[in-house]
KOLBAFI-125747 format. One record per residue (C-alpha): z, x, y. Coordinates in nm, 4 decimals. Example, Ala and Ser with C-alpha at 12.3 -4.5 7.8 and 13.67 -1.06 7.14 Angstrom:
KOLBAFI-125747
- c3,c1,c2
- 0.7800,1.2300,-0.4500 .
- 0.7140,1.3670,-0.1060 .
//
This chain:
KOLBAFI-125747
- c3,c1,c2
- 10.4379,10.5075,9.9499 .
- 10.2590,10.4547,10.2873 .
- 10.1286,10.0647,10.2147 .
- 10.4753,9.9112,10.1136 .
- 10.5786,10.1197,10.5176 .
- 10.3460,9.8799,10.6003 .
- 10.4070,9.5944,10.4646 .
- 10.7108,9.5860,10.6039 .
- 10.5679,9.7319,10.9247 .
- 10.3728,9.4031,10.9414 .
- 10.6460,9.1779,10.8562 .
- 10.8998,9.3148,11.1053 .
- 10.6514,9.3611,11.3991 .
- 10.5721,8.9788,11.3640 .
- 10.8853,8.8846,11.4211 .
- 10.8811,9.1026,11.6965 .
- 10.6088,8.9413,11.8465 .
- 10.7181,8.6079,11.8850 .
- 11.0422,8.7292,12.1058 .
- 10.7633,8.9807,12.3080 .
- 10.5603,8.6179,12.3741 .
- 10.8483,8.5153,12.5190 .
- 10.8913,8.8035,12.8042 .
- 10.5211,8.7095,12.8809 .
- 10.5203,8.3726,12.8697 .
- 10.7801,8.3982,13.1826 .
- 10.6640,8.7054,13.2947 .
- 10.2410,8.5599,13.3439 .
- 10.4714,8.2265,13.4751 .
- 10.6940,8.3861,13.7929 .
- 10.6294,8.7405,13.7420 .
- 11.0371,8.8300,13.6483 .
- 11.1599,9.0029,13.2853 .
- 11.3929,8.7475,13.1034 .
- 11.6542,9.0218,12.9775 .
- 11.8345,8.7199,12.8269 .
- 11.6042,8.7095,12.5561 .
- 11.7422,8.9236,12.3149 .
- 12.0761,8.7272,12.3369 .
- 11.8723,8.3363,12.2677 .
- 11.6930,8.5744,11.9071 .
- 12.0923,8.6470,11.8517 .
- 12.1947,8.3186,11.8933 .
- 11.9354,8.1587,11.7489 .
- 12.0493,8.2732,11.4171 .
- 12.4153,8.2227,11.4859 .
- 12.3791,7.8954,11.5341 .
- 12.1388,7.8272,11.2384 .
- 12.4440,8.0115,11.0615 .
- 12.6784,7.7875,11.1961 .
- 12.5254,7.4343,11.0741 .
- 12.4581,7.5809,10.7593 .
- 12.7718,7.6243,10.7103 .
- 12.9325,7.2646,10.8499 .
- 12.6102,7.0482,10.6477 .
- 12.6777,7.2083,10.3574 .
- 12.3855,7.4374,10.2706 .
- 12.1227,7.2117,10.4936 .
- 11.8865,7.4776,10.5778 .
- 11.6141,7.2767,10.7511 .
- 11.8298,7.0760,10.9097 .
- 12.0008,7.3473,11.0817 .
- 11.7337,7.5698,11.1935 .
- 11.5750,7.2676,11.3288 .
- 11.9504,7.2321,11.5759 .
- 11.8915,7.5519,11.6362 .
- 11.5687,7.6117,11.7713 .
- 11.6360,7.2601,11.9551 .
- 11.9573,7.3669,12.1020 .
- 11.8179,7.7137,12.1986 .
- 11.5389,7.5409,12.3857 .
- 11.8171,7.3291,12.5736 .
- 12.0380,7.6818,12.6982 .
- 11.6708,7.7780,12.7882 .
- 11.6279,7.4910,13.0109 .
- 12.0125,7.5000,13.1073 .
- 11.9396,7.9006,13.2098 .
- 11.6386,7.8092,13.4503 .
- 11.8069,7.5080,13.6085 .
- 12.1499,7.6643,13.6592 .
- 12.0724,8.0541,13.7091 .
- 11.7350,8.0721,13.8671 .
- 11.6022,7.7645,14.0726 .
- 11.8242,7.7512,14.2983 .
- 11.6996,8.1959,14.2964 .
- 11.3421,8.0095,14.3422 .
- 11.3362,7.7176,14.6214 .
- 11.5648,8.0120,14.8420 .
- 11.2419,8.2792,14.7731 .
- 11.5150,8.5291,14.6286 .
- 11.4209,8.8292,14.5441 .
- 11.2956,8.8737,14.2117 .
- 11.5522,9.1658,14.1150 .
- 11.7752,8.8693,14.1436 .
- 11.6664,8.6453,13.9067 .
- 11.6598,8.9571,13.6675 .
- 11.9779,9.0139,13.7308 .
- 12.0405,8.6541,13.6898 .
- 11.9116,8.6656,13.2949 .
- 12.0875,8.9407,13.2232 .
- 12.4316,8.7874,13.3093 .
- 12.3793,8.4922,13.1222 .
- 12.2188,8.7276,12.8207 .
- 12.5856,8.8874,12.8513 .
- 12.7543,8.5013,12.8991 .
- 12.5743,8.3982,12.6059 .
- 12.6695,8.7437,12.3630 .
- 13.0343,8.6757,12.4477 .
- 13.0601,8.3561,12.3598 .
- 12.9062,8.3910,12.0330 .
- 13.2106,8.6472,11.9748 .
- 13.5133,8.4343,12.1290 .
- 13.3868,8.1478,11.9681 .
- 13.2335,8.2616,11.6990 .
- 13.2344,8.5781,11.5247 .
- 13.2552,8.9438,11.6252 .
- 13.1475,9.0979,11.3140 .
- 12.8509,9.1046,11.0126 .
- 12.8052,8.7650,10.9017 .
- 12.5846,8.6892,10.5977 .
- 12.3266,8.4778,10.6548 .
- 12.1513,8.2610,10.3629 .
- 11.7932,8.3644,10.2149 .
- 11.5878,8.0423,10.1044 .
- 11.2937,8.1434,10.0963 .
- 11.3018,8.4061,9.8701 .
- 11.0824,8.2920,9.5429 .
- 11.0287,8.6040,9.3772 .
- 10.7422,8.8810,9.5099 .
- 10.3629,9.0089,9.4991 .
- 10.2605,9.2613,9.3812 .
- 9.9241,9.4618,9.4964 .
- 9.9182,9.8545,9.3086 .
- 10.2492,9.9198,9.3841 .
- 10.3316,9.7860,9.6924 .
- 10.5552,9.5120,9.6005 .
- 10.5113,9.1557,9.8841 .
- 10.8480,8.9334,9.8766 .
- 10.7943,8.6176,9.9079 .
- 11.0144,8.6071,10.2510 .
- 10.8232,8.8448,10.3598 .
- 10.4724,8.6292,10.3027 .
- 10.6776,8.3588,10.4649 .
- 10.7739,8.5381,10.7818 .
- 10.4031,8.6482,10.8408 .
- 10.2497,8.3721,10.7733 .
- 10.5661,8.1189,11.0059 .
- 10.4731,8.4063,11.2617 .
- 10.1217,8.3370,11.2401 .
- 10.1197,7.9957,11.3116 .
- 10.3688,8.0118,11.5779 .
- 10.1465,8.2838,11.7818 .
- 9.8425,8.1066,11.7794 .
- 10.0050,7.7801,11.8374 .
- 10.1060,7.8929,12.1557 .
- 9.7740,8.0521,12.2910 .
- 9.6715,7.7104,12.1825 .
- 9.8905,7.5618,12.4477 .
- 9.8974,7.7923,12.6745 .
- 9.4617,7.7669,12.7090 .
- 9.3762,7.4259,12.6037 .
- 9.6632,7.1873,12.7087 .
- 9.7027,7.0336,13.0266 .
- 10.0652,7.2076,13.0541 .
- 9.8815,7.5227,12.9736 .
- 9.7215,7.5057,13.2666 .
- 9.9609,7.4236,13.5084 .
- 10.1596,7.7745,13.3287 .
- 9.8302,7.9732,13.4731 .
- 9.7909,7.8080,13.7877 .
- 10.1577,7.8452,13.8809 .
- 10.0662,8.2366,13.7722 .
- 9.7904,8.2610,14.0075 .
- 9.9451,8.0797,14.2426 .
- 10.2837,7.8533,14.3764 .
- 10.1543,7.6980,14.6183 .
- 9.8729,7.5879,14.5706 .
- 9.9885,7.4639,14.2225 .
- 10.2672,7.2301,14.4173 .
- 10.0262,7.1054,14.6394 .
- 9.7392,7.0583,14.3278 .
- 9.9650,6.7901,14.2321 .
- 10.1796,7.0375,13.9723 .
- 10.5551,6.9790,13.8999 .
- 10.6495,7.3420,13.9122 .
- 10.9617,7.3661,13.7683 .
- 10.9612,7.0891,13.4929 .
- 10.6803,7.3385,13.4178 .
- 10.8832,7.6538,13.4362 .
- 11.1648,7.4732,13.2476 .
- 10.9024,7.4411,13.0156 .
- 10.8388,7.8137,12.9569 .
- 11.2199,7.8997,12.9305 .
- 11.2163,7.6273,12.6213 .
- 10.9746,7.7866,12.4411 .
- 11.0497,8.1146,12.5295 .
- 11.3793,8.0484,12.3697 .
- 11.2821,7.8081,12.1321 .
- 11.0539,8.1193,11.9878 .
- 11.3536,8.3261,11.9896 .
- 11.5624,8.1412,11.7482 .
- 11.2664,8.0799,11.4966 .
- 11.2419,8.4725,11.5135 .
- 11.6433,8.5435,11.4857 .
- 11.6403,8.3175,11.1500 .
- 11.3110,8.4577,10.9990 .
- 11.5167,8.8445,11.0711 .
- 11.8888,8.7184,10.9064 .
- 11.7111,8.5676,10.6338 .
- 11.4946,8.8798,10.5367 .
- 11.7927,9.1280,10.5615 .
- 12.0395,8.8450,10.4805 .
- 12.2768,8.9743,10.7295 .
- 12.3187,8.8697,11.1284 .
- 12.5617,9.0085,11.3897 .
- 12.5939,9.0270,11.8184 .
- 12.4473,9.3179,11.8368 .
- 12.1735,9.3088,11.6774 .
- 12.0701,9.1123,12.1043 .
- 12.0489,9.4644,12.2246 .
- 11.8125,9.6884,11.9503 .
- 11.5784,9.3886,11.9307 .
- 11.6362,9.2485,12.2918 .
- 11.4175,9.6774,12.3675 .
- 11.2551,9.6681,12.1161 .
- 11.0558,9.3077,12.2208 .
- 11.0040,9.4302,12.6134 .
- 10.8589,9.7340,12.5067 .
- 10.6700,9.5570,12.2915 .
- 10.5083,9.3071,12.5630 .
- 10.4831,9.6210,12.7897 .
- 10.2970,9.8171,12.5091 .
- 10.0686,9.4848,12.4817 .
- 10.0373,9.4207,12.7921 .
- 10.3134,9.2347,12.9864 .
- 10.2230,8.9101,13.1045 .
- 9.9388,8.8437,12.7951 .
- 10.0131,8.6747,12.4662 .
- 9.7151,8.8546,12.2422 .
- 9.8726,9.2040,12.3914 .
- 10.2558,9.0491,12.2944 .
- 10.1274,9.0173,11.9365 .
- 9.9225,9.2967,11.8824 .
- 10.2294,9.5400,12.0483 .
- 10.4975,9.3773,11.8393 .
- 10.2517,9.4831,11.4833 .
- 10.2494,9.8285,11.6591 .
- 10.5614,9.8165,11.7008 .
- 10.7141,9.7535,11.4139 .
- 10.4733,9.9154,11.1990 .
- 10.5381,10.2704,11.4158 .
- 10.9453,10.1348,11.2797 .
- 10.8805,10.0804,10.9753 .
- 10.6938,10.4356,10.9207 .
- 10.8490,10.6672,11.1192 .
- 11.2256,10.5654,10.9532 .
- 11.0483,10.6200,10.6302 .
- 10.8605,10.9647,10.6752 .
- 11.0994,11.0850,10.9746 .
- 11.4624,10.9693,10.9831 .
- 11.5731,10.6388,10.9836 .
- 11.8351,10.7673,11.3133 .
- 11.5103,10.8003,11.5152 .
- 11.3846,10.4296,11.4537 .
- 11.4640,10.2738,11.8250 .
- 11.2924,10.6048,11.9277 .
- 11.0211,10.5645,11.8066 .
- 10.9110,10.1944,11.9988 .
- 11.0124,10.3800,12.3236 .
- 10.7925,10.6862,12.2817 .
- 10.5242,10.4783,12.2004 .
- 10.5098,10.2569,12.5115 .
- 10.5795,10.5778,12.7359 .
- 10.2852,10.7433,12.5380 .
- 10.0974,10.4534,12.6243 .
- 10.1554,10.3592,12.9166 .
- 10.0885,10.7250,12.9883 .
- 9.7199,10.6717,12.8744 .
- 9.7277,10.3063,13.0179 .
- 9.9788,10.2522,13.2730 .
- 9.8525,9.8047,13.2304 .
- 9.9069,9.8085,12.7950 .
- 9.6968,9.7365,12.5838 .
- 9.5175,9.4272,12.6923 .
- 9.6766,9.4752,13.0410 .
- 9.4430,9.4156,13.3455 .
- 9.4422,9.5290,13.7223 .
- 9.5140,9.2856,13.9369 .
- 9.4005,9.3267,14.3135 .
- 9.5833,9.1074,14.5596 .
- 9.4111,8.9946,14.8780 .
- 9.5421,8.9594,15.2058 .
//
């Protein structure tokens, strides 16, 4: 049923939007693509599962700890893998490769120390279903969508209203000028990576509860799709990341239902390519002129 697939797609797309916002946050501030975002998404879900089992079912505590640890690891990635590259004016490609290296490290840490197979994941937010005509909306879907919506709005408010958000936008425009105006550039950039990693953890946990299973390979597929969502919406533009994630999620769900589930990954990139051919900057992206 078409309506059912749209509902499923919106739920899935809202989680994609959270990770895509992480891409846009980092790119918007320091103009690099953080290829480790998918791995932080996967890692957050595994950390939550480990603490859930260790604390005998205290899932809220497990979620909080997973978000905190993911945030700390995001901070460590910036401090130890990227900061030196910034201070030495290394080319952006060096930073991108560094984030790829962090991604590989995180995936192998999970494989060696946690699990190398698909693990069952508890769903503690299943309280029944809501029927709209012939469509069925599970409580899990509703809670996932509302959580993602609240977090997306919160991040947008932080960036557009708070002092930290103004600092992020100033660094995005001109790092040197921001530094001369008293902005603690390294602290702001580290905060950006903390927020990105924390959002990825929340998304991974939500998707884990929905499918009731997690595995290491989820980092690759979701990492690619959420990057496609960020580019589709306009990389560096937070509302664009939200819209791109929802479009990818709905298109993937409808395509898997009416065409074939085997093409669901290809659908995301086909849409991205078509949109970029028509509008290279993405749906909400803008052209920037560099004055010299």
